C-alpha positions, 0 to 999 in steps of 0.5 A: 892614902899615901904609905911609906915603907915603915907604914907598909911594913907595920901593916905587914906585921899587924896582917901577920900577927895582930897581938904582938905588943906595941914594944914587940912591933917597935923593935922589928921596926926599929921605931919608938913604941909611941910612934907605932902606937899613934900610927895604928890609932891613925889607921884605925881612925882613918878605916884603913885597919877594920878590926881585929879578930881571931881565925879560927880552925872550922877543921877543929870546930866541925865546921868543915864544909865550905861551899861557893854559892852563885846568885842570880837576882830577879828585880822585878815582880809584877805586885811591886812598883820599883825594882828590888835592889841588888845591895838590899838582897846583899845585906840580907844574905850576909845577915845569915849565920856562918856566911863567911863572904858576900860580894856583887859581881858582873857577869852571868850571877849578881851575887857571890857567896862563901858559906861554912858548915858542918857538912852537906846536908847543913849547906843544902838546907842553907841553899834550900830554906835559907837563901832561896827565901829571900825575895829576889834570889832566882837562881842558885849554882853552888860549888862544893869546896873538896880542899882548902890550899888557901883561906886568908885576909892578907893582902900584898902591900909591896 
């Protein structure tokens, strides 16, 4: 999708605070409210804007423990004729509560997961009782986050 400077400005405003009113956005971009409304609807319909969400403070909600888990997949089992699907395993992982990100990656590992929890005991339970219970999950490597410096979803459009 080709974006002009005004489109980029609109998307930057929405990334920063999607709860701004159309009137505020129109004033900030020096464009008519109807134009802003139409652009946003078009971005939504084309899938450029996937959803609107609240970013919660995990520390204040007692979900201050973040871990990143690298997963290696075992694709072939002697009792099955066709190999397991990496995408299907990733989708199963994504359905586990408090899993924030699941990425299929290249290299020595197959999947990278970001998960939030209350403490290291809860994260241990996630890996041992939930993640490793999924058929196809062969090996895991868990990196515990000691401090979050930046966490976000914004992308630089310029």
